[in-house]
N, C-alpha and C positions, 0 to 999 in steps of 0.2 A: 291320840298318838298315831303318827303316820308309819305304815309298815316300812321297815328299813329295806333298801334295795339289795338284799343278799340273794344268792342263788346263781342263776345263769341267764344269759340272754337268748331269747328265741328270735332267730332271724328268719327272713323270708325263705332262705334255703333249707330251713328245718321243717317247713310246713308239709312237704310231701311225706316225710317220715312220720310226722305227727298224724297226718290224715290216714296213712296206711295203718299205723298202730291202733288208732282209735276206731278204725273200721273193723279190725280184728276183735278188739275188746267190746265193740258195739254189738256183737253177736247178730249181725244182719240189720240192726236198726240204728236209731240215732240220727237218721237223715243222711243224704248223700254227702260223703266227705269231700268230693270234688267241688261242690258248690261252696261248702264252708271254707275250703282252701282258697278259693277265688276271693271271697269276701275278706278273709284274714290277710291275704297277700296285698289286696288293695289298701287295707288299713295300715299295714306296716310300711308300704311304699310311701304313703302320704304322711305318716306320723312317726316312723322309726320303729326299731325292734322293741320287743316286750321283755321285761324282766320277770323271770319266774322265781318265786320265793317259797320257802318251806312254811308249813303251818306254824312252826315254832316262832316265826316272826310276828305273829298276831298277838295283840294285847286284848284283854277281856272286853274293853269298851270300844274296840274297833268296829267299824261297819263294813260288812262284806256284801257286795252285790252279786246276786246269782242270776245269770241270764241264760236263756235257752230257747230253742224252737220247740213248739208243742204241736202235735197233730200227726197226720198220716205222712210218712216219708214219700209215698208215691205222689202226693199232691205237691210237696216242696220241690220236686224235680221240675214241675211246670210253673210253679208260682215262686220264682226266685226272689228273695228279699234284696233290697238295695243296700242295706246297712243302716239306713235312716231309722228303721224300726228299732234297732239297738239303742240309738240315741234317745228315742222317745221313751222307752221303758226305763232307761238309765236316769233321765231327768225326773221321771215320776218317783223313782226310788229316792233320789236326792231330796225332792220336796217332802216326801214322807219322813225321811230320816232327819231332815233339818240340817244336814251337813254333807260334805263330800265323802263318799266311801273311801276306805283305805286299800281295798284290794278287790279283785274280781275272781269269781269261782265258777267252775263248770258244774252243772247239776249232774252230769253223767260224762264218762269218758267214752263216748260213742259217736262216731260219725260227725255230723255237722255240729253237734252240741259240744264237741271238744274244740272246735274251731271258732265258733261265734264268740266265746269268751275271750279268745285271743284278739279278735277284731275289736271287741269292746275295750279291752285293756289298752290297745294301741290308740284307739280313737279318743279315749279320755285321759290317757297318760298315767294309768295305774298299773301296779304289778299284778301278775296273775299267780294265784296260788297253785302250788304243785300238789293238787288234790282234786277230788270230786266227791259227789254225793252218792255214788253207786258202785264204783269200781268196775263198771260195765254199762250197758244201757238197759233200761226197763221201760215198758210202755206207759206207766202211770206215775204221777207225781208223788203219791203217798209212799211209793216203794223207793225210799231213800234212807241212807244211814242217819240222816237228821231225824227222820220220823222214828226210826228204830230207837234212837237215843232220846226221844221225848222232847224234841225241840218244839217250841211254840212259834208259829209263823205269823208274821204280820201280813198286810195285804199283798196280793199278787197282782201286778199290772200286766195287762194283755193288750197287744196292738196288732193290727193287720197292715197290709200294704196300702190300704186306702186311707189310713190315718185314724180309724176308730180306736178308741182306748176304753178298756174296761178295768175297773178296780174291784177285785174279788176279796172280800173280807170273810173268809170261811172260818167255821168254828174249829176245824182241824184240817189236816192235809188231805184226808179223803174227800171232804166236802169241797175243798179248793179244786181238787182234780175233777170232781163231778160237775161243778159249775163251769170250770174252764173247758171241759170236754164238750158240753152242750154249746157254749159260746163259740168255740172254734169251728164247729160245724156250720153255724150261721155266718161265720166270718170267712168261709171259703176253704176250710179243711186244714189250715195250718196258721199258726200265729207265733209271734215273738213275745216272750214273757220275761219279767224281772221282779225280784223281791230282795229285801234286805235281811241279812242275818247278823247276829252279834258275834264278835270275835271269839268269845269264850265258848259259844255253842259250836262254831265251826271247828275250832281247835280240838274240841272234845269228841266230835262225832264224824267229821269228814274223813274220807279214806285217803291217806297220805301217799304221795309218790305217783299219782296217776299219770301226770303229764310225762314224767321221766320214763315210766314204764311204756307208755305208748310210743314215745320216741325210740326207745330201745328195740321194741318189736318192729317198728317200721324200718329202722336202720339195719336190723338183722336180715329182714326179708330183702331189702334193697341190695345189700352186700352179697347175699346169696345169689341173686340174679346176676350181678356184675361179675362175680367170681365163678359163675356156672356151678354152684353148689346145689345140692338138693335141700331146699328150704325146710323140708320135713325133718331133716337130720339136725338142724341148728335151732329151730324155733323152740323146742322143748327146753333148751338151756336158758331161755329168757323168761318163759311164762308157764312152764310145766305142761305144755300142750300134749294131749294124748290123741293119737289117730283113731278115728271111729269108722271111717269108710272112705274108699276112693272109687269113683265111678262116674256115670254120666247122668245129667238131669234128664229125666224122661217125661216129667209132667209138672206143671205149676198151676195151682188154682189160687188166685189172689183177687181179693175184692176190698174196696174201701167202704167200711161201715162204721158209723159212730165215731168218726175221727181216727180210726185205726186202719192199718193195712193188715188184713187177716187172711189166713189160708194155709196151704201146705204145699210142699214140693217133694217129689219122689226122685231118689238117686239110685239107679241100678248099679250094683257093684261090678267092678272090673278087676282083673288081676287076681290077687289073693281074696278079694271080696266078691268074686263072680258067683252068681247063683242066688243072690239075695238082694232085696231092695230096702233102702232106708227111707222112711218118711219123716220129713221135718215139718213140725207144726209151728206156726208163727203168729204172733200178734205184734206187728212192727218188728220185734226181735224173735229169734228162734228160741222156742221154749221147751221143745221135746224132740228127741230123736229116737225112733223106734225101728227095729229091723224085723223083716219077715218075708213072706212069699205070698203071691196071689191075693193081694189086697188085704192080707191079715198081717199085722205088725205087732206080735206079742212081746218081743224082747226090747226092753228099754235100754238104750245105750247111754243116754244122758238126759237130764232134765234140769229146768230152772230150779234153783238160782245159779247152778253151774253154767258156764258159758259154752255155747255151741256156735262155732264159726265155720263158714264155708269159704274156701279159697280155691282159686284156679290151680289145678294140679301142676301145670308146667311152670307157672310164674310165681305162685304164692300170693297173687293179688286177691285181697278179700272181696267178696261179692255180697252186696246188701240184698235184702229180701226183695226190694223193688227191681233189682237188676238180674235176678235169677231168670234164666231162659232155657228152653229146651235145647238139648245137645251140648251144653257146657260140660267140659271135663273138670270135675271138682274133687277136692278132698275135704271131708268134714273132720274137724278137730274139736275136742272138748278141752276146756281150761277150768281148773278148780276156781270156784268163786272166792270172794273175800270171806274170812271167817265170820264176820258179823251176820252173813246171810244164813249160816248154819246154826244160829241160835234159835230158840223157840220163837222169839218175836220176829226174827228175820224170815223164818220159814212160814210164819203166819202171813206175812206180807208178800212173799215172793216164791213160795213153794209151789209145786205143780198143782196141788189141790185148789190154791187160790184162783188159778186160771181155768179151773173146771176139769182138770185131768184126774181120772181115778187112779192115781199113782202115788205111792209113798216116795218121799225123797230118799235117795241113797246116794252118797257122794260118788262123783264120777270115777275116782280112782278105785273105790271099792268095787264098783260094777266091773271095771276093767280087770281087776285082780280075779274076780269070780269067773269071768269069761276065760281068762288065761288058765285057770285051774281046771275048767270043765268045758273045753272047746266043743266037745261032742254034743253039748246040751244047748247050743245056740238057738235051736228051734223050739225050745221048751216055752210054753205059754206061762210067763211070769205074772203079767199084769195086763189089764186092759186100759184103754184111754178113751175119753169121750171124744168123738169125732167132730164136734161142732165148733171148736175154736178155729 
């Protein structure tokens, strides 16, 4: 059964808002949204707008194609895909499924990986589902709502800009990620991937409304600029964003290892936040925000799986981890994650301890309430975090 074209049309004029919103939800990762916007705009110009449809339009026996970029976002900035890579993995998915898919789905609503599915949908003439597999961006494939929901995966097809193609038949999502990560290092640090999912699995486990939310965030930030409003006053109404710190980037340590962009950035507080520094730890995405003084950062402000986003203070433009630079004036905000990540299985896959931090997960809003009740205790040493990520 073909997915019925219900929902709304995504035009080229919508891509800036989608790119901006997905960069916020991408928590610094997911790849450069500007590159994704260029590829998606080219596809829409050549093939027409994309129809975005809700999960409810899927039937159990429908085939959904999941496409994404995998690898270090820093590499993708210099190794820009042509779009043909999307066609390669799509055709491999078709061959495996034995039929044309019914819809396209984003693995994450982050950066480039929110835009590549748009390009694929336009190029092959399929609807795009208003959903994704994370509700944000995460650095590894096994950290998806599909895996939380016990979905069994078929082969993952991987290609690079040279035309190499790899078929990964892993026993589970963790092994698919492990093999894929080693392969993409050999293939130049970033690849394009695709796999097929069943309609019943997607409808049951995907996070609904992701495309719409990203568009709403991007539209809100754009209108705030156009109307000369303070974006920090209007963004919470769209995504429950909480301010964590406003300041200046004073240091960035970033390295590409194992197919990831890893490191940390320091933001020295300004205005009401003067006198303290926030350290952001990232692995493609921001995973932990800690505050302190003199190279000691005892106070945890937010941790994965909650979202930590960095935006330019004046414009509200989101900044990816590869774009962080010394001297930038930024505001760090936290956004509560999707409820699925606060379940025991979700925290097992995406909690701070999974990434090597000696920190117990506490919901972002609970930490904020605690700080509001006891502001004089900001410097109290609550927890420590491993410095090696």
